[in-house]
C-alpha positions as CSV (number, residue, x, y, z in Angstrom):
1,M,0.0,0.0,0.0
2,N,1.7,3.2,-1.2
3,K,-1.1,5.6,-0.6
4,P,-1.9,6.5,3.0
5,A,-5.3,5.2,4.3
6,V,-7.1,7.9,6.3
7,F,-9.7,6.7,8.8
8,L,-11.9,9.1,10.7
9,P,-13.2,8.6,14.2
10,V,-16.9,8.3,14.9
11,K,-18.0,11.9,15.1
12,R,-21.7,12.6,14.7
13,F,-23.1,11.8,18.2
14,G,-20.0,13.3,19.9
15,L,-20.4,16.6,18.0
16,I,-24.1,16.8,18.7
17,L,-23.6,16.1,22.4
18,H,-20.7,18.7,22.8
19,S,-22.7,21.3,20.8
20,I,-25.6,20.9,23.2
21,I,-23.3,21.3,26.1
22,A,-21.7,24.4,24.5
23,V,-25.1,26.0,24.0
24,L,-26.0,25.3,27.7
25,L,-22.7,26.8,28.9
26,A,-23.1,29.8,26.7
27,G,-26.7,30.3,27.9
28,G,-25.8,29.8,31.5
29,G,-22.9,32.3,31.2
30,G,-25.3,34.8,29.6
31,V,-27.8,34.4,32.5
32,M,-25.1,34.9,35.1
33,I,-23.9,38.1,33.4
34,W,-27.5,39.4,33.2
35,L,-28.0,38.6,36.8
36,A,-24.8,40.4,37.8
37,I,-25.8,43.5,35.9
38,E,-29.5,43.7,36.5
39,R,-30.3,42.1,39.8
40,A,-27.2,41.6,41.9
41,A,-26.1,43.7,44.8
42,G,-23.0,43.6,47.0
43,A,-21.2,40.4,47.1
44,F,-23.6,38.6,44.8
45,V,-22.1,40.6,41.9
46,V,-18.8,38.9,42.4
47,V,-20.5,35.5,42.7
48,Y,-22.4,35.9,39.5
49,L,-19.4,37.2,37.6
50,F,-17.2,34.3,38.9
51,A,-19.9,31.8,37.8
52,A,-20.0,33.5,34.4
53,L,-16.2,33.2,34.1
54,V,-16.2,29.5,35.1
55,L,-18.9,28.8,32.5
56,L,-17.0,30.8,29.8
57,V,-13.8,28.8,30.5
58,G,-15.8,25.6,30.3
59,L,-17.3,26.8,27.0
60,S,-13.8,27.3,25.6
61,F,-12.8,23.8,26.7
62,I,-15.9,22.3,25.0
63,I,-15.3,24.3,21.8
64,Y,-11.7,22.9,21.7
65,R,-13.1,19.4,22.0
66,I,-15.5,20.1,19.1
67,V,-12.8,21.4,16.9
68,A,-10.4,18.6,17.9
69,L,-13.0,15.9,17.1
70,Q,-14.0,17.5,13.8
71,R,-10.3,17.6,12.6
72,A,-9.3,14.2,14.1
73,S,-8.0,11.4,12.0
74,Y,-6.1,8.1,12.0
75,V,-3.6,7.7,9.1
76,V,-2.2,4.3,8.2
77,E,0.7,4.3,5.8
78,R,3.6,2.0,4.9
79,E,5.9,3.6,7.4
80,G,3.6,3.7,10.4
81,L,0.4,5.0,12.1
82,T,-0.2,8.7,12.7
83,V,-3.0,10.0,15.0
84,H,-4.2,13.6,14.9
85,W,-6.5,14.8,17.6
86,G,-6.5,18.5,18.5
87,L,-3.1,19.4,20.0
88,R,-2.3,15.7,20.3
89,R,-0.2,14.2,17.6
90,L,1.1,10.6,17.8
91,V,3.4,8.9,15.3
92,I,4.2,5.2,15.8
93,P,6.5,3.4,13.3
94,F,5.2,0.0,12.2
95,S,8.5,-1.5,13.4
96,E,7.4,-0.7,17.0
97,L,3.8,-2.1,16.7
98,E,3.0,-5.5,17.9
99,W,-0.8,-6.3,17.6
100,I,-4.3,-4.9,17.2
101,R,-7.7,-6.2,18.2
102,P,-11.2,-5.0,18.9
103,I,-11.7,-4.0,22.6
104,G,-14.4,-6.6,22.9
105,E,-11.9,-9.4,22.4
106,M,-9.6,-8.3,25.2
107,E,-9.4,-10.8,28.0
108,E,-9.2,-8.0,30.6
109,A,-11.8,-5.3,30.7
110,I,-10.4,-1.8,30.0
111,E,-12.2,1.0,31.9
112,V,-12.5,4.3,30.1
113,P,-10.8,7.3,31.7
114,M,-12.6,9.5,34.2
115,L,-14.8,12.3,32.8
116,S,-15.0,10.6,29.4
117,M,-18.1,11.0,27.2
118,P,-19.1,10.3,23.6
119,G,-16.9,12.3,21.4
120,A,-14.1,12.6,23.9
121,Y,-12.8,9.3,25.4
122,L,-9.4,10.9,26.2
123,G,-6.9,10.2,28.9
124,T,-5.2,7.2,30.5
125,S,-6.7,4.2,32.2
126,R,-4.8,1.7,34.4
127,T,-5.1,-2.0,33.8
128,R,-3.5,-4.9,35.7
129,E,-2.1,-6.8,32.7
130,L,-1.5,-4.0,30.1
131,G,-0.5,-1.2,32.5
132,D,-1.4,2.3,31.3
133,V,-3.7,2.5,28.3
134,E,-4.2,5.8,26.5
135,F,-7.5,6.5,24.9
136,I,-7.7,8.7,21.8
137,A,-11.2,7.8,20.9
138,S,-14.8,9.1,20.4
139,D,-17.1,6.1,20.5
140,A,-17.3,3.1,22.9
141,N,-18.8,0.8,20.3
142,S,-16.0,1.0,17.7
143,M,-12.9,0.9,19.9
144,V,-9.8,-1.0,18.9
145,V,-6.7,-1.6,21.0
146,I,-3.2,-1.2,19.5
147,A,0.0,-2.2,21.3
148,S,3.5,-1.1,20.6
149,F,6.6,-2.2,22.5
150,D,6.0,0.1,25.4
151,H,2.5,1.7,25.0
152,V,-1.1,0.6,24.5
153,Y,-3.6,2.8,22.8
154,V,-7.4,2.7,22.2
155,L,-8.7,4.3,19.0
156,S,-12.3,4.4,17.5
157,P,-12.3,4.4,13.7
158,Q,-15.7,4.6,11.9
159,N,-15.1,1.3,10.3
160,P,-13.1,-0.8,12.8
161,E,-13.1,-4.0,10.7
162,K,-11.6,-2.2,7.7
163,F,-9.2,-0.4,9.9
164,I,-7.9,-3.6,11.5
165,H,-7.7,-5.3,8.1
166,T,-5.7,-2.4,6.6
167,F,-3.5,-2.2,9.7
168,E,-2.6,-5.9,9.6
169,R,-2.1,-6.0,5.9
170,T,0.3,-3.0,6.1
171,L,2.1,-4.4,9.0
172,E,2.7,-7.6,7.1
173,M,4.2,-5.7,4.1
174,G,6.9,-4.2,6.2
175,T,8.4,-0.7,6.0
176,I,10.6,0.7,3.2
177,S,11.8,3.9,4.9
178,P,11.4,3.8,8.7
179,I,10.2,6.9,10.5
180,E,10.9,8.2,13.9
181,A,8.4,7.9,16.7
182,A,6.9,11.2,17.8
183,S,4.4,12.2,20.4
184,T,3.1,15.8,21.0
185,E,1.0,16.5,24.0
186,P,-1.1,19.6,24.6
187,V,1.0,20.3,27.7
188,E,4.1,20.3,25.6
189,F,2.5,22.8,23.1
190,L,1.5,25.1,25.9
191,R,5.0,24.9,27.3
192,S,6.4,25.9,23.9
193,V,4.1,28.9,23.9
194,W,5.1,29.9,27.4
195,S,8.8,29.7,26.4
196,D,8.1,32.3,23.6
197,R,9.1,35.6,25.2
198,F,6.6,37.8,23.2
199,A,3.7,35.4,23.8
200,R,4.4,35.1,27.5
201,T,4.8,38.8,28.0
202,S,1.7,39.6,26.0
203,L,-0.5,37.1,27.9
204,I,0.8,38.3,31.3
205,V,0.2,41.9,30.5
206,A,-3.3,41.3,29.0
207,T,-4.3,39.3,32.1
208,V,-3.0,41.9,34.5
209,L,-4.8,44.7,32.7
210,T,-8.0,42.7,32.7
211,L,-7.7,42.1,36.4
212,L,-7.0,45.8,36.9
213,L,-10.1,46.6,34.9
214,I,-12.2,44.4,37.3
215,I,-10.7,46.1,40.3
216,L,-11.1,49.7,39.0
217,T,-14.7,48.9,38.0
218,S,-15.5,47.5,41.5
219,L,-14.1,50.6,43.1
220,S,-15.8,53.0,40.7
221,I,-19.4,51.7,41.1
222,P,-19.9,53.1,44.6
223,L,-18.7,56.5,43.5
224,R,-21.6,57.3,41.3
225,E,-25.3,56.2,41.5
226,T,-25.8,56.8,37.8
227,V,-23.5,57.1,34.8
228,S,-23.9,57.8,31.1
229,M,-22.4,55.0,29.0
230,G,-21.9,56.9,25.8
231,I,-23.1,59.6,23.4
232,D,-25.8,59.7,20.8
233,P,-25.3,60.6,17.1
234,T,-25.7,64.3,18.0
235,G,-22.9,64.2,20.5
236,Q,-25.1,64.4,23.6
237,P,-24.7,62.1,26.5
238,L,-27.0,59.1,26.6
239,A,-29.6,58.8,29.4
240,A,-28.0,58.0,32.7
241,V,-28.3,54.4,33.9
242,A,-27.4,52.7,37.2
243,S,-23.7,52.6,37.8
244,K,-23.7,48.8,38.1
245,R,-24.0,48.8,34.4
246,L,-20.3,49.5,34.4
247,L,-19.9,45.8,35.0
248,L,-20.4,45.4,31.3
249,L,-16.8,46.7,30.8
250,P,-15.0,43.8,32.7
251,V,-17.4,41.3,31.2
252,L,-16.5,42.4,27.7
253,G,-12.8,42.5,28.8
254,G,-12.9,39.0,30.1
255,M,-14.7,37.6,27.1
256,A,-12.2,39.4,24.8
257,L,-9.3,38.0,26.7
258,V,-10.5,34.4,26.5
259,L,-11.3,34.7,22.8
260,D,-7.9,36.3,22.0
261,V,-6.0,33.6,23.9
262,V,-7.9,30.7,22.3
263,V,-7.8,32.1,18.7
264,G,-4.1,33.0,19.2
265,L,-3.3,29.5,20.4
266,F,-5.0,28.1,17.3
267,F,-3.0,30.1,14.9
268,Y,0.2,29.6,16.9
269,H,-0.3,25.8,16.7
270,R,-0.7,26.0,12.9
271,G,2.8,27.5,12.8
272,E,2.3,29.2,9.4
273,R,3.1,32.8,10.4
274,R,3.8,33.9,13.9
275,I,2.7,37.5,13.0
276,I,-1.0,36.4,13.2
277,P,-1.0,35.1,16.9
278,Y,1.3,38.0,17.8
279,A,-1.2,40.5,16.4
280,I,-4.1,38.8,18.2
281,W,-2.2,38.8,21.5
282,S,-1.3,42.4,21.0
283,A,-5.0,43.2,20.6
284,A,-5.5,41.3,23.9
285,I,-3.4,44.0,25.6
286,L,-5.1,46.9,23.7
287,T,-8.7,45.9,24.6
288,P,-8.5,46.1,28.4
289,F,-6.4,49.3,28.1
290,L,-9.1,51.0,26.0
291,L,-11.8,49.7,28.4
292,I,-9.9,51.1,31.4
293,L,-9.6,54.4,29.5
294,A,-13.4,54.3,28.8
295,L,-14.1,53.6,32.5
296,L,-12.1,56.6,33.6
297,L,-13.8,58.9,31.1
298,I,-17.3,57.7,32.1
299,V,-16.7,58.0,35.9
300,F,-14.6,61.1,36.0
């Protein structure tokens, strides 16, 4: 087999489930923000904003899982097996592979990792005979187990029978030009981002400015009962509203920060042009700075 055989993981149900969760998280975050602005008083403002932040971070995590599943693939070629799943990339030379079989034929039951769900059976499970087993799968009904000399993996191709047949036939053919094993973890990618001086500095400054925006807003609300949040087309101030509406500024700042970080990481991972993530992270600094300036102009 000269041409690589590309197998996709089972996607449909996982994408639907994660999309539903994303909608619920987005809706819950929106409700928390609305409660913080319209109904909260005193300490409850902080509680609602914190809940909104937690839901927003959870939403980003779910969106990452959706994108990772949508772009995931298992590639079988003469030299070896390559797995792409979000920031996870695994290359196993066929010279290091030993066997493959459906998970239902295993003598020892293999438990899925904790917090797994359809569309994202990810992580490591411990077994008595096989040791650590890494799951890079999306569907419990199509799982296959692959063993190399020192690792065991669980995958879930859409057509497990064809995948196993192609795998075994390619394994029997032997390799022409051996490839090196490679394994890229999300943690390793984040570590490489953190080692980038410009990226690290930009993200730290953007986070500090966003926190400063939150603090200044909290201190400013008691100073004024009402504020005007802008001007109309004729240049006249808009009708005054309750000062707690100023909470819109840190909410917008927090949402912009999360969005800039996630989108910047996406383009950084693609590695095409560093100027794109650098520009996005520069905008992450500019946004809270402008919001702080707007806050000062509104209050003072």
